[in-house]
N, C-alpha and C positions, 0 to 999 in steps of 0.2 A: 386592604384596601376592599371599599364595596365597588363591585359591578357597576357600571354604567347601565341601569335601564332606563333612558330617557326616553320620552315619546321619540325622538328623531330617530333614536337609534335602532330601536324595534320598528318602525316602519319607513325604514331608510327604502329607496327604489330605486332599480337599475334602469338610467335612460335610454330611452327607444330610440333616441335620434343618435344617441353615440355608442348603441349598441348597431345602428345602422350603420353608421360610419365607419366602427371598425371592426366589421365583422370578420370573422376567419376560423373558417372550422378544419380541424385534423382529420374530419370524416369523408370518406369519398362518397359523389356522389352519383345514385345506381338507379334509383327510382324515378317512374313514368306514372302517368295517368292509370293506365294497364295495372300496373304493380301494385298501387297501391289501392287501387278497388279491389283488387283481389285479395290484398294485407286486411284490409277492411270486412272483405266476405267471410276470409279466412278467419278473424278471428269473433265473428256476429255468429255466423252459419256453424255451430256444434252442439255444445251440452242443451242448448236453447231449446233444440228441436229432438234430439235423440234422450235425454233425460228431462229436462224441466216440465216440459209439456204434461208427462203423467205427473208430476206435481201438482203443478198445477190444473188441471183439468179436475183432479179430486176437491181442489180447493174451489175453481167458480164452476165448475160443471160444463158443458155447454157456450159458456159463458167467457170462455179460457180466450176465443177469438176477439173477442171486445178486450180483454184485459190487455192482448197483446196489441191490438191498436192503441189503447191508452199508453203503456210506455212507450208506444212508438212514437207518439205524438208528443212524448214530453221529450221524448231524446231528437227530436226534429226541431222542436225550440234550442234547446241544448247545441245542435249541430251548429246551426246558422250562427249564433254566438261562438264556437269553436273556431270556423271558418273565418270570420273577421280577423280573429287574431292569428290562425294560422298562416293566413295570406301575408299578414304584416311584418311578424314580431320571425327574425331568419334565424332564431336558436332551440334546438329541440328541449324537449321537457313539459311541452302540454301547458295542462292551466297551472303546473308551477311556474315556468317561465313568467305565463299571463298575468301571474297574480304578482309577481317580483316586481312589475313594470306598472300596478297602477294599486294595489293595496300595499305593498311594502315586504318587508323582510321576514317577518314573524309570521304573517299572513301567508306568503311563499311558501316556507318552510313547512309549516302545519300541511296545504294542500301537497309539495311533494312528498311529506311524510303520509298522509293519507293514499295517495294513489302508490305509493311502492306499499302497502297494504291490499291495495287493487289488483294491483297486478298481479305480487306475489301469493295471495290467497287463491285468485281466478286460477293459475298454474296448478296448484294443488287441488283446488276444488273440480277443475275438469279432469285432471289424472285418475279421481276417482271413476268418474263414469264410461272413462275411455278403459277401464281397468275391467268393469264390469261388461262392454260389448268384446272386447279381445279375448273374454274368456267364456263367452256365448260362441265366439267364431270358432277359436280352438275347438270346444265341445262337440262341433259338426265333424271334425276330422278323430275325433274319440280321444282328445286330451285334455287331462284336466288338471289344475294346480293340486296342491295339497292344501286344506280348507284354511291352515294355519296363516297360508301365506296368500290368500285369495283375497281378502279384506283387511282394513284397520280393524283394530280392536274395538269390540261392542257395535260395531257399524250394521252389522247384519242377524236380526232375532233368530235364535237358535242354534246358532254357529258358531263354534269357535274360533274366531281367528285372530293375529296378532299381527300382521305386517300386510299391505298392499304390495305385493312383489311388481306385479305390472305399471303401476302406476310411479314407482320408485324407478323401475328400471326405462321407462320413456321419457321421463322427464330429463334423466340424463344423457339420453341419446339426443335428446333436442338438444340439450346445452351444447353437446361438442358440435351439433350441424352450425348452431352459432358463433363458436368461436373460431369456425371458419371464415366467415366473411358473410358481409350482406348479401354481394353477389350471389353467391352458391344458395343464402339460404332463398332469396326472392323466386329463382328458379325453382327449386323444392316446395317453395310455397304456393306458387302458380297451377303447377302442374295438378297438385292435391286439391285445389280448390276448383279447378273445373271438373276435375272425375267426381268430387261431392257435390257438385250442382246438378252434375248430370243424373246423378244417384237419386238425388233429393226429387227430381224433376218424373224419373222413372217410379217413385213411388206413388208421388200424388198420381199421376195418370192410371198408374195400374191399381191402387185402392179406390180411388173416387168411385168406380162402376160398384161398388158395395155400402155406397152411403143410404142406410134409412134415416127419414125425416124425421120418425116419429122418435129417433134418438135424442133429437134437439131439444125435445120437449119433455120437461119445461127447461126454455133456454137460459134462466137466473135459477135454480135450486137453491142457493143460498144467497140469493139478493145482489144487489150491487157490492154490498160488503164483501161479498167473496169475490167479487169481480175487482175489486180494488186491491184486495188482500193477495189476490194472484199476481196482479199487474206490479205489485212491490216485488214479489218473488222471482218472477220471469223478469223483471229488468235487468239482472244480471245478462239475459240474452243479447243483449244490445249494449252492451260493453265495449264491443271492440272500434267502433268508428273511432275513438279518442287516441287510439293508438295509433292510428293515421296521423295525427299531428306530431308525436312523437321521433316522426323520420323524418321532419322537415329538412335535417341538414346532410342529410344521405337523396335529397328529392331534387331533381331537374324541374325547373321553373316553377318552384313550390305557391309563388301566389295564386299561379291558374290551377295547377293539378290539385291540389291539396283541396280546397273547397267543392272540387266536381267530385275526387274518389270518397269523400266524404258522403255527400248526399246522394250520391249514386248507390253506395254500397248500402246506405240505409234502408233508400227505396226498394232496392231488392229483394232483400233479406226481410223486411216488413210484409213484402207479397206474398213470400214463402212460409214465414212465419204463420200467417192467418190461414193460407190455405192448408199447411197441414194441420193445425190446430181443429180445423173446421172438419177435415176429413177425418180424423181421431175420433172425435167424439160424435161423429154422424155414422161410423162404422161400428162404434164399440162403445155399450152403456155406461158413461164414464166412471161409475162405480166399479167397474173390473180392473182398472186402471192399479190399483191398489195391489194386485198381484205380481204386476210387471215395474214397479216404481222405479228400476234401475234400468228397464229397455224397454218404455212403450209403445214403440213403434212395434216390437214384436207382435203385441199383443192385437194391433192390427193386421198384421198379418196371418195371426194365427186364425183368429175370429172368423177372415173373410177366405181362409183356405189359399193362401198364396206363400204357401212354407218355402217353395222354390226363390222366392226373391230376397228369401228373410238372410240366406250370406253375405246376399250383394248390399244389402243394406246393413249389413254388421261391419262390412267394407267401409261405406259411406261415412258412419258413423266413426269406425275408427279413424279416417284420415278429416274428417270435420273437428273432432276434438283437438287432433292431433297441431293441425292448423292455428287452433283455439291457445292452444298452449305455447305454440310458438310466436305466435303475435304478440304475445300478453308476455314472456320472459322478453322479449324484443325491447318492449314499451319500459318494462321495468328498468331493464339496464341503460338505455337514454334516458329516462328519467333521474337514478342515482348518476349518471354521466354528467348533466346540465348542473345539479346538486353540489356533486363534486366540484366540477370546475368554477365555481362559486364559491368554491371553499366552505360551505357548508356541511358537507361530509370529506372525510379522508381523501388523500389524492388517488388513493388504492383505485377507489370507483372509476377515475377518469382516465386511468392510464391506459395508453391505446397499443395496441401490439403495433409495430412495423412491417409483422407480415402479414395479417388479415384484415388489419385496419378496424378495427374492431377491439370493444373494452374486453378482451379474455378474461382478464382476472374476476370484474364484479360477474362478468356473465354466467361464471364456472361457481363463483361463491353463492350466490343467487337460487341458481340451478340445483345446486347441491342443500341448500335449503327448504327450497320449494318440493325437493324430491321426498327428503325427510320427513314433511307434514303430510303429502300425498300418500308416504307409508303408512302414518301413524293416525292421521285424524280422520275423523270421518264427515264426508261429504258435506251433510246438512249443517254441520258446524260451522262449517267455511262459508257458505254460499252466501248467506245473509249478512256477513260482513264485505264481502266485496260489494255487496247491492248500497250498502250505508258510504261506503268511501267514495263510488262513482257517485251518488247521489249529491254527496257534499261537495266535490270538484265540479257540477255541473253548475251548483247557485251560484259557486264563486265565481267560477269564468263568466256565467251573464252578468253577475252582479257586476263585474271588472268592463264588460262592454260598456254597461251605462256610465260609470265612473269616466271613464276613457272618453266617453263621447262629451261630458259636460267639461271636463278638466284639460283636452287638446282635441278641439273638435275639428281643428285646422290639419292635424297630422295623415298624412297620407296614406289612405287604406284601399289597397289593389281589389278587396271584397269587403263590400257592405251588408251586416246583418239588415235585412228588409224591417219594415213596420218597425222601429225603434222609438217610443220604448217598448210597443206593444210585445213584439219577440221576446225580450229578454225577460221582462217580467212574467208573462206567461211560462217561459222556462223557471224560474225560481217557485211561482206557485205550485205547478206541478210537480216539480220536484221536492218542494217542502211535505206537498201531499203524502207522497209515497215515503220520503222517510218516516213521518208519524205514523206509518201503519205498518211499520217494519216493529218487531218484537222488543220491549223492554232488555230483554236479556242480549240482544244484540249491539242496544247502546250503551250497554254495559261493559260488554265487549270492549265498544269503538273507543270509549272513555279510557281504558287501563291503556291501549296502545297509542293514544293520546297523550298522554301522562309520561310515556315513555320517550314520546317524542320532545315533550318539552324538557325532560331530563338530558337528552342530547344535544339540542339547539341552546340551552343555558350552560351545559358542563363544555359544549365543545363550538359549536357553530358560531353563535354571536363573536366568539375571538377571533375567531379563524376566514371569519365571512373576508371575501375580496375588494368587499364596500370599506373595508375598515382602511385601508389603505387610500383608497379615492378618497373619501370623506377629508383625510389625514392631510392626504394633498390639496386640497379645496382649501380647506381652513387655514394651511399654511401662506396659502397665495392670498387668500383673503387676510388675513393679520399681516401680511409684507404691503399690501396697498392700502392698508387702513394706517401703519406705520407713515407711509410715503403723507399719506394723505397731513399726518399730524403734523410733519415736518415740514 
């Protein structure tokens, strides 16, 4: 018997009105506006400042500050679209859930699968940068790991390494924290975010005194092409704000708090990114960052003779990247929770622990997978895959806003994306532009990931979808009514 691949089955949708009427969540509400803002900053401020600024400077030169502005503008357009859905849809799942209510099941599955790639690889990518700063920090106490356990195989030229032990270990520790529950997790995250913000501000005020404007000339040594290429690469630095929308079922008054937290965290982080990149390229000739690719902030401190602050910055980097991994792994488990609850993934992923009110089984599973990847796969191979996943999600969410405004204009929207259709269209254009600037090999890897996802969808998800039962009941009722009409 052949599987029914009809248009209606592939593009069946969740009804927003039914979702609102029957909404009930097993997750415990703990998040307030401050907690969500700290969640967003915790996910955004990390690898972007402490690692990717070095790579970006080599690509764009002093024009890196423009690259961050371009990436931030693309994120601003997307965040306004996210905010409309986050305030309106009560279920976790971020872009996956939004697509399910507007574009249909197969599109929702693709974006959910896409988000799983984004968050999972983000955790592994950041763990590699975390490892570099951690080893720099302990070196100040005369401690050093064996070279074989200091990095992934082939990630450091001239060094024979096989496994990144610090990266593997930190992910396992974060997994353990998330398994305890969201209440404890948010407290730890809030403390770490406040400390790392203080350290970033300390770095800005300390290093700004050593800026030499001559280092900003020429501003665009590689032209606008270098700026756009860098913008596509550092876009990874801004992915955190969409993780906020994954917490909707654990948020008090989500229709108000989610939009505020998204826009506030994005604004704060953009200012800090531009300030740090301007200071870095103003203090150090940008080509020198080739020697400090894993910890570019150290180059600024060494060049300006401020070694006394190096250990403090290392602590900031360690805390900064820890919160990024924490939020991304948190978002990963909430995406898979929503997909599993809808029947598109096995029940394991939506199983909630009675003790911690958290999806412990999926947290442990994804944490272990991310730890293995962080231990064995070099950072550069992961980062751009995260970018392509994020940008694709942003495009679909922006299109969904346009689609829903047209098909259901009278739907209640606690927060409305301003200047529609201008903002969603600009979000789509800017994200597509950044996608075009990614490397061909990144697209190849992404297509392979989607092909695996399609095997999962047609092999499991389409048959186990909860909408199968809902559609069957509606069909039965319709058939009975038709029969009565004939009689």
